[in-house]
mmCIF file of the N, C-alpha and C atoms, coordinates in Angstrom:
data_MODEL
# 
_entry.id   MODEL 
# 
loop_
_atom_site.group_PDB 
_atom_site.id 
_atom_site.type_symbol 
_atom_site.label_atom_id 
_atom_site.label_alt_id 
_atom_site.label_comp_id 
_atom_site.label_asym_id 
_atom_site.label_entity_id 
_atom_site.label_seq_id 
_atom_site.pdbx_PDB_ins_code 
_atom_site.Cartn_x 
_atom_site.Cartn_y 
_atom_site.Cartn_z 
_atom_site.occupancy 
_atom_site.B_iso_or_equiv 
_atom_site.pdbx_formal_charge 
_atom_site.auth_seq_id 
_atom_site.auth_comp_id 
_atom_site.auth_asym_id 
_atom_site.auth_atom_id 
_atom_site.pdbx_PDB_model_num 
ATOM 1   N N  . MET A 1 1  ? 103.164 72.609 172.583 1.00 0.00 ? 1  MET A N  1 
ATOM 2   C CA . MET A 1 1  ? 102.680 74.074 172.139 1.00 0.00 ? 1  MET A CA 1 
ATOM 3   C C  . MET A 1 1  ? 101.127 73.864 172.167 1.00 0.00 ? 1  MET A C  1 
ATOM 4   N N  . LEU A 1 2  ? 100.606 72.583 171.804 1.00 0.00 ? 2  LEU A N  1 
ATOM 5   C CA . LEU A 1 2  ? 99.261  72.333 171.622 1.00 0.00 ? 2  LEU A CA 1 
ATOM 6   C C  . LEU A 1 2  ? 98.471  71.964 172.835 1.00 0.00 ? 2  LEU A C  1 
ATOM 7   N N  . THR A 1 3  ? 98.902  72.359 173.802 1.00 0.00 ? 3  THR A N  1 
ATOM 8   C CA . THR A 1 3  ? 98.353  72.117 175.256 1.00 0.00 ? 3  THR A CA 1 
ATOM 9   C C  . THR A 1 3  ? 97.002  72.778 175.559 1.00 0.00 ? 3  THR A C  1 
ATOM 10  N N  . VAL A 1 4  ? 96.130  72.221 175.772 1.00 0.00 ? 4  VAL A N  1 
ATOM 11  C CA . VAL A 1 4  ? 94.732  72.954 176.200 1.00 0.00 ? 4  VAL A CA 1 
ATOM 12  C C  . VAL A 1 4  ? 94.834  73.732 177.436 1.00 0.00 ? 4  VAL A C  1 
ATOM 13  N N  . ASN A 1 5  ? 95.435  73.313 178.284 1.00 0.00 ? 5  ASN A N  1 
ATOM 14  C CA . ASN A 1 5  ? 95.441  74.116 179.780 1.00 0.00 ? 5  ASN A CA 1 
ATOM 15  C C  . ASN A 1 5  ? 96.517  74.997 179.608 1.00 0.00 ? 5  ASN A C  1 
ATOM 16  N N  . PRO A 1 6  ? 96.153  76.156 179.981 1.00 0.00 ? 6  PRO A N  1 
ATOM 17  C CA . PRO A 1 6  ? 97.159  77.602 179.796 1.00 0.00 ? 6  PRO A CA 1 
ATOM 18  C C  . PRO A 1 6  ? 98.157  77.320 180.867 1.00 0.00 ? 6  PRO A C  1 
ATOM 19  N N  . LYS A 1 7  ? 97.823  76.827 181.802 1.00 0.00 ? 7  LYS A N  1 
ATOM 20  C CA . LYS A 1 7  ? 98.980  76.811 182.920 1.00 0.00 ? 7  LYS A CA 1 
ATOM 21  C C  . LYS A 1 7  ? 100.080 75.564 182.582 1.00 0.00 ? 7  LYS A C  1 
ATOM 22  N N  . LYS A 1 8  ? 99.896  74.789 181.922 1.00 0.00 ? 8  LYS A N  1 
ATOM 23  C CA . LYS A 1 8  ? 100.874 73.739 181.340 1.00 0.00 ? 8  LYS A CA 1 
ATOM 24  C C  . LYS A 1 8  ? 101.386 74.109 180.017 1.00 0.00 ? 8  LYS A C  1 
ATOM 25  N N  . ARG A 1 9  ? 100.970 75.056 179.335 1.00 0.00 ? 9  ARG A N  1 
ATOM 26  C CA . ARG A 1 9  ? 101.220 75.428 178.093 1.00 0.00 ? 9  ARG A CA 1 
ATOM 27  C C  . ARG A 1 9  ? 102.542 76.264 177.960 1.00 0.00 ? 9  ARG A C  1 
ATOM 28  N N  . ILE A 1 10 ? 103.434 76.151 177.224 1.00 0.00 ? 10 ILE A N  1 
ATOM 29  C CA . ILE A 1 10 ? 104.867 76.813 177.196 1.00 0.00 ? 10 ILE A CA 1 
ATOM 30  C C  . ILE A 1 10 ? 104.350 78.257 176.886 1.00 0.00 ? 10 ILE A C  1 
ATOM 31  N N  . THR A 1 11 ? 105.297 79.115 177.019 1.00 0.00 ? 11 THR A N  1 
ATOM 32  C CA . THR A 1 11 ? 105.061 80.609 176.817 1.00 0.00 ? 11 THR A CA 1 
ATOM 33  C C  . THR A 1 11 ? 105.349 80.893 175.358 1.00 0.00 ? 11 THR A C  1 
ATOM 34  N N  . ALA A 1 12 ? 105.275 82.100 174.698 1.00 0.00 ? 12 ALA A N  1 
ATOM 35  C CA . ALA A 1 12 ? 105.695 82.421 173.438 1.00 0.00 ? 12 ALA A CA 1 
ATOM 36  C C  . ALA A 1 12 ? 107.046 82.388 173.398 1.00 0.00 ? 12 ALA A C  1 
ATOM 37  N N  . ASP A 1 13 ? 107.828 82.910 174.573 1.00 0.00 ? 13 ASP A N  1 
ATOM 38  C CA . ASP A 1 13 ? 109.125 83.062 174.420 1.00 0.00 ? 13 ASP A CA 1 
ATOM 39  C C  . ASP A 1 13 ? 109.826 81.742 174.273 1.00 0.00 ? 13 ASP A C  1 
ATOM 40  N N  . GLN A 1 14 ? 109.263 80.788 175.129 1.00 0.00 ? 14 GLN A N  1 
ATOM 41  C CA . GLN A 1 14 ? 109.725 79.436 175.071 1.00 0.00 ? 14 GLN A CA 1 
ATOM 42  C C  . GLN A 1 14 ? 109.473 78.742 173.562 1.00 0.00 ? 14 GLN A C  1 
ATOM 43  N N  . ALA A 1 15 ? 108.319 79.089 173.097 1.00 0.00 ? 15 ALA A N  1 
ATOM 44  C CA . ALA A 1 15 ? 107.974 78.521 171.611 1.00 0.00 ? 15 ALA A CA 1 
ATOM 45  C C  . ALA A 1 15 ? 108.847 78.938 170.680 1.00 0.00 ? 15 ALA A C  1 
ATOM 46  N N  . LEU A 1 16 ? 109.459 80.292 170.762 1.00 0.00 ? 16 LEU A N  1 
ATOM 47  C CA . LEU A 1 16 ? 110.263 80.853 169.788 1.00 0.00 ? 16 LEU A CA 1 
ATOM 48  C C  . LEU A 1 16 ? 111.627 80.306 169.941 1.00 0.00 ? 16 LEU A C  1 
ATOM 49  N N  . LYS A 1 17 ? 112.031 79.613 170.914 1.00 0.00 ? 17 LYS A N  1 
ATOM 50  C CA . LYS A 1 17 ? 113.192 79.206 171.089 1.00 0.00 ? 17 LYS A CA 1 
ATOM 51  C C  . LYS A 1 17 ? 113.260 77.625 170.717 1.00 0.00 ? 17 LYS A C  1 
ATOM 52  N N  . VAL A 1 18 ? 112.278 77.012 170.265 1.00 0.00 ? 18 VAL A N  1 
ATOM 53  C CA . VAL A 1 18 ? 112.346 75.746 169.818 1.00 0.00 ? 18 VAL A CA 1 
ATOM 54  C C  . VAL A 1 18 ? 113.218 75.521 168.763 1.00 0.00 ? 18 VAL A C  1 
ATOM 55  N N  . PRO A 1 19 ? 114.159 74.630 168.847 1.00 0.00 ? 19 PRO A N  1 
ATOM 56  C CA . PRO A 1 19 ? 115.023 74.270 167.533 1.00 0.00 ? 19 PRO A CA 1 
ATOM 57  C C  . PRO A 1 19 ? 114.436 74.364 166.092 1.00 0.00 ? 19 PRO A C  1 
ATOM 58  N N  . TRP A 1 20 ? 113.281 73.848 165.875 1.00 0.00 ? 20 TRP A N  1 
ATOM 59  C CA . TRP A 1 20 ? 112.885 73.740 164.537 1.00 0.00 ? 20 TRP A CA 1 
ATOM 60  C C  . TRP A 1 20 ? 112.137 75.158 164.126 1.00 0.00 ? 20 TRP A C  1 
ATOM 61  N N  . ILE A 1 21 ? 112.127 76.086 165.273 1.00 0.00 ? 21 ILE A N  1 
ATOM 62  C CA . ILE A 1 21 ? 111.661 77.336 164.802 1.00 0.00 ? 21 ILE A CA 1 
ATOM 63  C C  . ILE A 1 21 ? 112.798 78.258 164.687 1.00 0.00 ? 21 ILE A C  1 
ATOM 64  N N  . CYS A 1 22 ? 113.603 78.323 165.805 1.00 0.00 ? 22 CYS A N  1 
ATOM 65  C CA . CYS A 1 22 ? 114.829 79.273 165.538 1.00 0.00 ? 22 CYS A CA 1 
ATOM 66  C C  . CYS A 1 22 ? 115.946 78.894 164.465 1.00 0.00 ? 22 CYS A C  1 
ATOM 67  N N  . ASN A 1 23 ? 115.981 77.579 164.176 1.00 0.00 ? 23 ASN A N  1 
ATOM 68  C CA . ASN A 1 23 ? 116.930 77.052 163.303 1.00 0.00 ? 23 ASN A CA 1 
ATOM 69  C C  . ASN A 1 23 ? 116.274 76.739 161.871 1.00 0.00 ? 23 ASN A C  1 
ATOM 70  N N  . ARG A 1 24 ? 115.146 77.676 161.493 1.00 0.00 ? 24 ARG A N  1 
ATOM 71  C CA . ARG A 1 24 ? 114.395 77.040 160.406 1.00 0.00 ? 24 ARG A CA 1 
ATOM 72  C C  . ARG A 1 24 ? 115.251 77.245 159.066 1.00 0.00 ? 24 ARG A C  1 
ATOM 73  N N  . GLU A 1 25 ? 116.208 78.028 158.958 1.00 0.00 ? 25 GLU A N  1 
ATOM 74  C CA . GLU A 1 25 ? 116.932 78.194 157.691 1.00 0.00 ? 25 GLU A CA 1 
ATOM 75  C C  . GLU A 1 25 ? 117.781 76.976 157.502 1.00 0.00 ? 25 GLU A C  1 
ATOM 76  N N  . ARG A 1 26 ? 118.195 76.270 158.578 1.00 0.00 ? 26 ARG A N  1 
ATOM 77  C CA . ARG A 1 26 ? 118.859 75.004 158.331 1.00 0.00 ? 26 ARG A CA 1 
ATOM 78  C C  . ARG A 1 26 ? 118.234 73.837 158.419 1.00 0.00 ? 26 ARG A C  1 
ATOM 79  N N  . VAL A 1 27 ? 116.906 73.921 158.953 1.00 0.00 ? 27 VAL A N  1 
ATOM 80  C CA . VAL A 1 27 ? 115.880 72.725 159.036 1.00 0.00 ? 27 VAL A CA 1 
ATOM 81  C C  . VAL A 1 27 ? 115.419 72.622 157.444 1.00 0.00 ? 27 VAL A C  1 
ATOM 82  N N  . ALA A 1 28 ? 115.010 73.759 156.899 1.00 0.00 ? 28 ALA A N  1 
ATOM 83  C CA . ALA A 1 28 ? 114.290 73.732 155.532 1.00 0.00 ? 28 ALA A CA 1 
ATOM 84  C C  . ALA A 1 28 ? 115.249 74.301 154.384 1.00 0.00 ? 28 ALA A C  1 
ATOM 85  N N  . SER A 1 29 ? 115.914 73.518 153.846 1.00 0.00 ? 29 SER A N  1 
ATOM 86  C CA . SER A 1 29 ? 116.886 74.144 152.979 1.00 0.00 ? 29 SER A CA 1 
ATOM 87  C C  . SER A 1 29 ? 116.293 74.883 151.666 1.00 0.00 ? 29 SER A C  1 
ATOM 88  N N  . VAL A 1 30 ? 116.757 75.732 151.030 1.00 0.00 ? 30 VAL A N  1 
ATOM 89  C CA . VAL A 1 30 ? 116.154 76.257 149.770 1.00 0.00 ? 30 VAL A CA 1 
ATOM 90  C C  . VAL A 1 30 ? 115.813 75.023 148.863 1.00 0.00 ? 30 VAL A C  1 
ATOM 91  N N  . MET A 1 31 ? 116.472 74.137 148.636 1.00 0.00 ? 31 MET A N  1 
ATOM 92  C CA . MET A 1 31 ? 116.250 73.045 147.723 1.00 0.00 ? 31 MET A CA 1 
ATOM 93  C C  . MET A 1 31 ? 114.921 72.241 148.228 1.00 0.00 ? 31 MET A C  1 
ATOM 94  N N  . HIS A 1 32 ? 114.804 72.018 149.473 1.00 0.00 ? 32 HIS A N  1 
ATOM 95  C CA . HIS A 1 32 ? 113.815 71.369 149.863 1.00 0.00 ? 32 HIS A CA 1 
ATOM 96  C C  . HIS A 1 32 ? 112.372 72.332 149.658 1.00 0.00 ? 32 HIS A C  1 
ATOM 97  N N  . ARG A 1 33 ? 112.610 73.308 150.002 1.00 0.00 ? 33 ARG A N  1 
ATOM 98  C CA . ARG A 1 33 ? 111.482 74.415 149.943 1.00 0.00 ? 33 ARG A CA 1 
ATOM 99  C C  . ARG A 1 33 ? 111.040 74.425 148.270 1.00 0.00 ? 33 ARG A C  1 
ATOM 100 N N  . GLN A 1 34 ? 111.975 74.423 147.365 1.00 0.00 ? 34 GLN A N  1 
ATOM 101 C CA . GLN A 1 34 ? 111.554 74.395 145.932 1.00 0.00 ? 34 GLN A CA 1 
ATOM 102 C C  . GLN A 1 34 ? 111.115 72.993 145.604 1.00 0.00 ? 34 GLN A C  1 
ATOM 103 N N  . ASP A 1 35 ? 111.419 71.883 146.079 1.00 0.00 ? 35 ASP A N  1 
ATOM 104 C CA . ASP A 1 35 ? 110.741 70.685 145.820 1.00 0.00 ? 35 ASP A CA 1 
ATOM 105 C C  . ASP A 1 35 ? 109.308 70.599 146.290 1.00 0.00 ? 35 ASP A C  1 
ATOM 106 N N  . THR A 1 36 ? 108.973 71.329 147.417 1.00 0.00 ? 36 THR A N  1 
ATOM 107 C CA . THR A 1 36 ? 107.751 71.479 147.915 1.00 0.00 ? 36 THR A CA 1 
ATOM 108 C C  . THR A 1 36 ? 106.879 72.300 147.033 1.00 0.00 ? 36 THR A C  1 
ATOM 109 N N  . VAL A 1 37 ? 107.289 73.376 146.417 1.00 0.00 ? 37 VAL A N  1 
ATOM 110 C CA . VAL A 1 37 ? 106.716 74.253 145.533 1.00 0.00 ? 37 VAL A CA 1 
ATOM 111 C C  . VAL A 1 37 ? 106.365 73.370 144.229 1.00 0.00 ? 37 VAL A C  1 
ATOM 112 N N  . ASP A 1 38 ? 107.381 72.642 143.705 1.00 0.00 ? 38 ASP A N  1 
ATOM 113 C CA . ASP A 1 38 ? 107.137 71.836 142.613 1.00 0.00 ? 38 ASP A CA 1 
ATOM 114 C C  . ASP A 1 38 ? 106.067 70.841 142.617 1.00 0.00 ? 38 ASP A C  1 
ATOM 115 N N  . CYS A 1 39 ? 106.147 70.007 143.851 1.00 0.00 ? 39 CYS A N  1 
ATOM 116 C CA . CYS A 1 39 ? 105.093 69.080 144.149 1.00 0.00 ? 39 CYS A CA 1 
ATOM 117 C C  . CYS A 1 39 ? 103.605 69.895 144.212 1.00 0.00 ? 39 CYS A C  1 
ATOM 118 N N  . LEU A 1 40 ? 103.609 70.968 144.930 1.00 0.00 ? 40 LEU A N  1 
ATOM 119 C CA . LEU A 1 40 ? 102.181 71.662 145.005 1.00 0.00 ? 40 LEU A CA 1 
ATOM 120 C C  . LEU A 1 40 ? 101.794 72.057 143.447 1.00 0.00 ? 40 LEU A C  1 
ATOM 121 N N  . LYS A 1 41 ? 102.648 72.582 142.583 1.00 0.00 ? 41 LYS A N  1 
ATOM 122 C CA . LYS A 1 41 ? 102.293 72.822 141.236 1.00 0.00 ? 41 LYS A CA 1 
ATOM 123 C C  . LYS A 1 41 ? 101.768 71.755 140.570 1.00 0.00 ? 41 LYS A C  1 
ATOM 124 N N  . LYS A 1 42 ? 102.376 70.453 140.806 1.00 0.00 ? 42 LYS A N  1 
ATOM 125 C CA . LYS A 1 42 ? 101.897 69.227 140.051 1.00 0.00 ? 42 LYS A CA 1 
ATOM 126 C C  . LYS A 1 42 ? 100.677 68.829 140.676 1.00 0.00 ? 42 LYS A C  1 
ATOM 127 N N  . PHE A 1 43 ? 100.428 68.901 141.772 1.00 0.00 ? 43 PHE A N  1 
ATOM 128 C CA . PHE A 1 43 ? 99.242  68.579 142.535 1.00 0.00 ? 43 PHE A CA 1 
ATOM 129 C C  . PHE A 1 43 ? 98.169  69.317 141.827 1.00 0.00 ? 43 PHE A C  1 
ATOM 130 N N  . ASN A 1 44 ? 98.274  70.712 141.820 1.00 0.00 ? 44 ASN A N  1 
ATOM 131 C CA . ASN A 1 44 ? 97.208  71.834 141.357 1.00 0.00 ? 44 ASN A CA 1 
ATOM 132 C C  . ASN A 1 44 ? 96.922  71.243 139.896 1.00 0.00 ? 44 ASN A C  1 
ATOM 133 N N  . ALA A 1 45 ? 97.794  71.010 139.121 1.00 0.00 ? 45 ALA A N  1 
ATOM 134 C CA . ALA A 1 45 ? 97.762  70.772 137.820 1.00 0.00 ? 45 ALA A CA 1 
ATOM 135 C C  . ALA A 1 45 ? 96.862  69.488 137.702 1.00 0.00 ? 45 ALA A C  1 
ATOM 136 N N  . ARG A 1 46 ? 97.073  68.537 138.404 1.00 0.00 ? 46 ARG A N  1 
ATOM 137 C CA . ARG A 1 46 ? 96.365  67.376 138.454 1.00 0.00 ? 46 ARG A CA 1 
ATOM 138 C C  . ARG A 1 46 ? 94.877  67.581 138.807 1.00 0.00 ? 46 ARG A C  1 
ATOM 139 N N  . ARG A 1 47 ? 94.765  68.430 139.738 1.00 0.00 ? 47 ARG A N  1 
ATOM 140 C CA . ARG A 1 47 ? 93.435  68.615 140.414 1.00 0.00 ? 47 ARG A CA 1 
ATOM 141 C C  . ARG A 1 47 ? 92.560  69.342 139.181 1.00 0.00 ? 47 ARG A C  1 
ATOM 142 N N  . LYS A 1 48 ? 93.197  70.287 138.378 1.00 0.00 ? 48 LYS A N  1 
ATOM 143 C CA . LYS A 1 48 ? 92.650  71.069 137.278 1.00 0.00 ? 48 LYS A CA 1 
ATOM 144 C C  . LYS A 1 48 ? 92.192  70.181 136.199 1.00 0.00 ? 48 LYS A C  1 
ATOM 145 N N  . LEU A 1 49 ? 93.096  69.112 135.952 1.00 0.00 ? 49 LEU A N  1 
ATOM 146 C CA . LEU A 1 49 ? 92.856  68.212 134.830 1.00 0.00 ? 49 LEU A CA 1 
ATOM 147 C C  . LEU A 1 49 ? 91.602  67.399 135.255 1.00 0.00 ? 49 LEU A C  1 
ATOM 148 N N  . LYS A 1 50 ? 91.450  66.770 136.383 1.00 0.00 ? 50 LYS A N  1 
ATOM 149 C CA . LYS A 1 50 ? 90.432  66.011 136.903 1.00 0.00 ? 50 LYS A CA 1 
ATOM 150 C C  . LYS A 1 50 ? 89.059  66.974 136.713 1.00 0.00 ? 50 LYS A C  1 
ATOM 151 N N  . VAL A 1 51 ? 88.950  68.184 136.897 1.00 0.00 ? 51 VAL A N  1 
ATOM 152 C CA . VAL A 1 51 ? 87.881  69.049 136.792 1.00 0.00 ? 51 VAL A CA 1 
ATOM 153 C C  . VAL A 1 51 ? 87.399  69.062 135.370 1.00 0.00 ? 51 VAL A C  1 
ATOM 154 N N  . CYS A 1 52 ? 88.309  68.915 134.349 1.00 0.00 ? 52 CYS A N  1 
ATOM 155 C CA . CYS A 1 52 ? 87.841  68.877 132.974 1.00 0.00 ? 52 CYS A CA 1 
ATOM 156 C C  . CYS A 1 52 ? 87.229  67.728 132.487 1.00 0.00 ? 52 CYS A C  1 
ATOM 157 N N  . PHE A 1 53 ? 87.211  66.444 133.279 1.00 0.00 ? 53 PHE A N  1 
ATOM 158 C CA . PHE A 1 53 ? 86.656  65.292 132.941 1.00 0.00 ? 53 PHE A CA 1 
ATOM 159 C C  . PHE A 1 53 ? 85.381  65.053 133.640 1.00 0.00 ? 53 PHE A C  1 
# 
């Protein structure tokens, strides 16, 4: 999908049929997404703490 040459690049229809896009609900479970949100919250909290010092 990151091909510079447009003649070699896949089409939008082909890109939407890639398994990790069309099966995204199975690929990224709700639990995994929540873990990601939690990690981002912790990271942001640490960043804010560093600003204080």
